[in-house]
C-alpha positions as a Markdown table, in Angstrom:
| # | Residue | x | y | z |
|---|---|---|---|---|
| 1 | Met | 46.6 | 169.0 | -13.2 |
| 2 | Tyr | 47.6 | 170.7 | -9.9 |
| 3 | Asn | 43.8 | 171.0 | -8.7 |
| 4 | Ile | 43.2 | 167.0 | -9.7 |
| 5 | Gly | 46.0 | 166.1 | -7.6 |
| 6 | Leu | 44.9 | 168.5 | -4.6 |
| 7 | Gly | 41.6 | 166.9 | -5.0 |
| 8 | Gly | 42.7 | 163.4 | -4.9 |
| 9 | Leu | 45.0 | 164.1 | -2.0 |
| 10 | Phe | 41.9 | 165.7 | -0.2 |
| 11 | Ile | 39.9 | 162.5 | -1.0 |
| 12 | Ala | 42.4 | 160.4 | 0.3 |
| 13 | Ile | 42.9 | 162.3 | 3.6 |
| 14 | Ile | 39.0 | 162.3 | 4.3 |
| 15 | Leu | 38.9 | 158.5 | 3.5 |
| 16 | Thr | 41.8 | 157.9 | 5.9 |
| 17 | Leu | 40.2 | 160.1 | 8.7 |
| 18 | Ser | 36.8 | 158.4 | 7.9 |
| 19 | Tyr | 38.4 | 154.6 | 8.3 |
| 20 | Phe | 40.1 | 155.3 | 11.7 |
| 21 | Gly | 37.5 | 157.9 | 12.8 |
| 22 | Leu | 34.8 | 155.2 | 12.3 |
| 23 | Asp | 36.8 | 152.6 | 14.1 |
| 24 | Ala | 37.4 | 155.0 | 17.2 |
| 25 | Tyr | 33.7 | 156.2 | 17.1 |
| 26 | Thr | 32.1 | 152.5 | 16.9 |
| 27 | Arg | 34.8 | 151.2 | 19.5 |
| 28 | His | 35.9 | 148.8 | 16.8 |
| 29 | Gly | 37.5 | 145.6 | 18.4 |
| 30 | Asp | 36.1 | 146.8 | 22.0 |
| 31 | Lys | 34.1 | 143.6 | 23.2 |
| 32 | Ile | 32.5 | 142.3 | 26.2 |
| 33 | Ile | 31.3 | 138.6 | 26.7 |
| 34 | Val | 27.9 | 138.8 | 27.7 |
| 35 | Pro | 27.3 | 136.8 | 31.0 |
| 36 | Ala | 24.5 | 134.2 | 31.8 |
| 37 | Val | 22.0 | 135.9 | 34.0 |
| 38 | Ile | 19.0 | 133.2 | 33.6 |
| 39 | Gly | 18.1 | 132.2 | 37.0 |
| 40 | Ser | 19.2 | 135.4 | 38.7 |
| 41 | Lys | 17.3 | 137.8 | 40.4 |
| 42 | Pro | 16.7 | 141.1 | 38.4 |
| 43 | Phe | 18.7 | 143.3 | 40.8 |
| 44 | Glu | 21.4 | 140.9 | 41.2 |
| 45 | Ala | 21.8 | 140.8 | 37.6 |
| 46 | Glu | 21.6 | 144.6 | 37.0 |
| 47 | Ala | 24.5 | 144.9 | 39.4 |
| 48 | Lys | 26.7 | 142.5 | 37.4 |
| 49 | Leu | 25.9 | 143.8 | 34.2 |
| 50 | Ser | 26.6 | 147.6 | 35.6 |
| 51 | Glu | 30.0 | 146.4 | 36.6 |
| 52 | Met | 30.8 | 145.2 | 33.2 |
| 53 | Gly | 29.7 | 148.3 | 31.4 |
| 54 | Leu | 26.0 | 147.0 | 30.3 |
| 55 | Arg | 22.6 | 148.0 | 31.0 |
| 56 | Met | 19.3 | 145.7 | 31.4 |
| 57 | Lys | 15.8 | 146.3 | 30.9 |
| 58 | Ile | 12.8 | 144.0 | 31.7 |
| 59 | Ile | 10.8 | 143.5 | 28.7 |
| 60 | Asp | 8.2 | 140.9 | 29.7 |
| 61 | Thr | 7.0 | 138.9 | 32.6 |
| 62 | Val | 5.7 | 135.2 | 32.3 |
| 63 | Tyr | 4.7 | 132.4 | 34.5 |
| 64 | Leu | 6.8 | 129.3 | 34.4 |
| 65 | Asp | 6.1 | 126.9 | 37.2 |
| 66 | Lys | 9.2 | 124.9 | 36.8 |
| 67 | Met | 11.1 | 128.1 | 37.5 |
| 68 | Lys | 11.8 | 129.9 | 40.7 |
| 69 | Pro | 9.6 | 132.9 | 41.2 |
| 70 | Gly | 11.1 | 136.4 | 40.3 |
| 71 | Val | 14.0 | 135.2 | 38.4 |
| 72 | Ile | 15.4 | 135.8 | 35.0 |
| 73 | Val | 13.9 | 133.0 | 32.5 |
| 74 | Glu | 15.4 | 134.6 | 29.1 |
| 75 | Gln | 17.9 | 137.0 | 27.8 |
| 76 | Leu | 18.7 | 138.8 | 24.7 |
| 77 | Pro | 21.5 | 138.9 | 23.6 |
| 78 | Leu | 22.4 | 135.1 | 24.9 |
| 79 | Ala | 25.3 | 134.4 | 27.2 |
| 80 | Asn | 28.6 | 134.5 | 25.6 |
| 81 | Glu | 27.9 | 136.5 | 22.6 |
| 82 | Asp | 30.2 | 139.6 | 22.2 |
| 83 | Val | 28.9 | 142.9 | 22.6 |
| 84 | Lys | 30.1 | 146.3 | 22.8 |
| 85 | Ser | 30.3 | 148.5 | 26.1 |
| 86 | Gly | 26.7 | 150.1 | 27.0 |
| 87 | Arg | 24.8 | 147.5 | 25.4 |
| 88 | Met | 21.4 | 147.0 | 26.5 |
| 89 | Leu | 20.3 | 143.2 | 27.7 |
| 90 | Tyr | 16.5 | 142.6 | 27.1 |
| 91 | Val | 15.3 | 140.3 | 29.9 |
| 92 | Thr | 12.3 | 138.3 | 30.6 |
| 93 | Val | 11.3 | 137.7 | 34.4 |
| 94 | Asn | 9.2 | 134.7 | 35.9 |
| 95 | Ala | 6.0 | 136.1 | 37.5 |
| 96 | Thr | 6.2 | 136.3 | 41.6 |
| 97 | Ser | 2.7 | 134.5 | 41.7 |
| 98 | Arg | 0.3 | 132.5 | 39.6 |
| 99 | Pro | -1.8 | 134.5 | 37.2 |
| 100 | Arg | -5.7 | 134.6 | 37.2 |
| 101 | Ile | -7.3 | 133.2 | 34.0 |
| 102 | Ser | -10.6 | 132.6 | 32.7 |
| 103 | Met | -12.2 | 129.3 | 33.1 |
| 104 | Pro | -12.6 | 128.0 | 29.8 |
| 105 | Lys | -16.3 | 126.5 | 28.8 |
| 106 | Leu | -15.7 | 122.9 | 29.0 |
| 107 | Thr | -19.6 | 121.6 | 29.2 |
| 108 | Asp | -21.1 | 120.6 | 26.0 |
| 109 | Cys | -17.6 | 119.7 | 24.6 |
| 110 | Ser | -16.3 | 116.1 | 24.3 |
| 111 | Phe | -14.0 | 114.8 | 27.1 |
| 112 | Asn | -10.9 | 114.7 | 24.9 |
| 113 | Leu | -11.6 | 118.6 | 23.9 |
| 114 | Ala | -12.3 | 119.4 | 27.5 |
| 115 | Lys | -8.7 | 118.0 | 28.2 |
| 116 | Ala | -7.1 | 119.7 | 25.6 |
| 117 | Leu | -8.7 | 123.1 | 26.8 |
| 118 | Leu | -7.8 | 122.6 | 30.5 |
| 119 | Lys | -4.1 | 121.8 | 29.3 |
| 120 | Asn | -3.8 | 124.7 | 27.3 |
| 121 | Ala | -5.1 | 127.2 | 29.8 |
| 122 | Gly | -2.7 | 125.6 | 32.6 |
| 123 | Leu | -5.3 | 124.0 | 34.4 |
| 124 | Ile | -5.2 | 120.3 | 35.8 |
| 125 | Leu | -7.6 | 117.7 | 35.1 |
| 126 | Gly | -8.9 | 116.4 | 38.7 |
| 127 | Lys | -11.5 | 114.1 | 39.5 |
| 128 | Ile | -13.7 | 112.8 | 36.7 |
| 129 | Thr | -17.6 | 111.7 | 37.8 |
| 130 | Phe | -19.2 | 109.5 | 34.9 |
| 131 | Glu | -23.0 | 109.8 | 34.8 |
| 132 | Tyr | -25.7 | 108.0 | 33.0 |
| 133 | Ala | -27.2 | 109.2 | 30.2 |
| 134 | Glu | -28.9 | 107.7 | 26.9 |
| 135 | Tyr | -27.2 | 109.7 | 24.5 |
| 136 | Ala | -24.0 | 111.7 | 24.3 |
| 137 | Asn | -21.2 | 109.3 | 25.4 |
| 138 | Asn | -18.1 | 111.2 | 26.9 |
| 139 | Leu | -19.9 | 114.6 | 26.6 |
| 140 | Val | -18.9 | 116.9 | 29.5 |
| 141 | Ile | -21.9 | 118.2 | 31.4 |
| 142 | Gly | -20.3 | 119.7 | 34.4 |
| 143 | Gln | -17.1 | 121.3 | 35.5 |
| 144 | Lys | -16.2 | 122.1 | 39.3 |
| 145 | Val | -13.3 | 123.5 | 41.3 |
| 146 | Gly | -13.2 | 122.9 | 45.0 |
| 147 | Gly | -16.4 | 120.8 | 44.8 |
| 148 | Arg | -18.4 | 124.0 | 43.5 |
| 149 | Ser | -19.7 | 124.3 | 40.2 |
| 150 | Ile | -17.8 | 127.0 | 37.9 |
| 151 | Glu | -18.9 | 128.9 | 35.2 |
| 152 | Ala | -17.1 | 129.8 | 32.0 |
| 153 | Gly | -15.3 | 133.1 | 32.3 |
| 154 | Gln | -14.9 | 133.2 | 36.1 |
| 155 | Lys | -11.4 | 133.8 | 37.1 |
| 156 | Val | -9.3 | 131.0 | 38.8 |
| 157 | Leu | -5.3 | 130.7 | 39.3 |
| 158 | Lys | -3.1 | 128.9 | 36.6 |
| 159 | Gly | -2.6 | 125.5 | 37.8 |
| 160 | Thr | -6.0 | 125.1 | 39.7 |
| 161 | Thr | -7.4 | 121.5 | 39.3 |
| 162 | Val | -10.9 | 121.1 | 37.7 |
| 163 | Asp | -13.2 | 118.2 | 38.5 |
| 164 | Leu | -15.4 | 117.1 | 35.4 |
| 165 | Ile | -18.8 | 115.2 | 35.3 |
| 166 | Val | -18.9 | 113.3 | 32.0 |
| 167 | Val | -21.9 | 111.0 | 30.5 |
| 168 | Asp | -21.1 | 107.6 | 30.0 |
| 169 | Thr | -23.8 | 105.7 | 28.0 |
| 170 | Glu | -22.7 | 102.1 | 29.1 |
| 171 | Leu | -23.6 | 102.8 | 32.9 |
| 172 | Ser | -26.8 | 101.3 | 34.3 |
| 173 | Pro | -29.1 | 104.1 | 34.8 |
| 174 | Ser | -29.0 | 103.6 | 38.6 |
| 175 | Ser | -25.4 | 104.0 | 39.2 |
| 176 | Asp | -22.7 | 106.8 | 38.9 |
| 177 | Ser | -18.9 | 106.3 | 38.9 |
| 178 | Thr | -16.2 | 108.6 | 40.1 |
| 179 | Ser | -12.7 | 108.2 | 39.2 |
| 180 | Asn | -9.5 | 110.1 | 39.8 |
| 181 | Ala | -8.0 | 111.3 | 36.4 |
| 182 | Ser | -4.5 | 109.7 | 37.1 |
| 183 | Glu | -6.0 | 106.5 | 37.7 |
| 184 | Met | -8.6 | 106.4 | 35.1 |
| 185 | Pro | -8.3 | 104.7 | 31.3 |
| 186 | Val | -9.5 | 107.7 | 28.9 |
| 187 | Pro | -12.5 | 107.2 | 27.3 |
| 188 | Glu | -12.3 | 107.1 | 23.3 |
| 189 | Glu | -14.7 | 109.3 | 21.7 |
| 190 | Glu | -17.2 | 107.6 | 19.4 |
């Protein structure tokens, strides 16, 4: 009976030490509120976080034209969350320059598909020139940047303006028409 009582006492001591030891080891109750660092430069945010006992790691770079270049655009954990001292904050930074992207193939596409491809690639629809043809209304037959033809796959800066040459079967054979994309009604596909 003595051994059972001693074993029970030993288990009670181990459980008590484990309970209080885990609290101390995991710094239970020791909380830091994460500051908002979105919009800050990484070196400023790192200094601020370091003063608070937090660490920072840049995990990605993106390009958002509506944000200032070189600033933090996303953070995890989010601002105002409770974390423990020494916690790593993961941030995404806005690129300092526009990235170069491959020009999509817009020729032999419908005008509406070409517009969608431009938008998805982060390019801007510029001047639209209509040329007469007997068939294939609203088919894109040319793509230009800066007045020069450009092939699919060539590198351009994101946000570049792309001009299109589009077939219009309703024009008279001897006339061509040019429109600015912002002033022009969008042709419907047949």
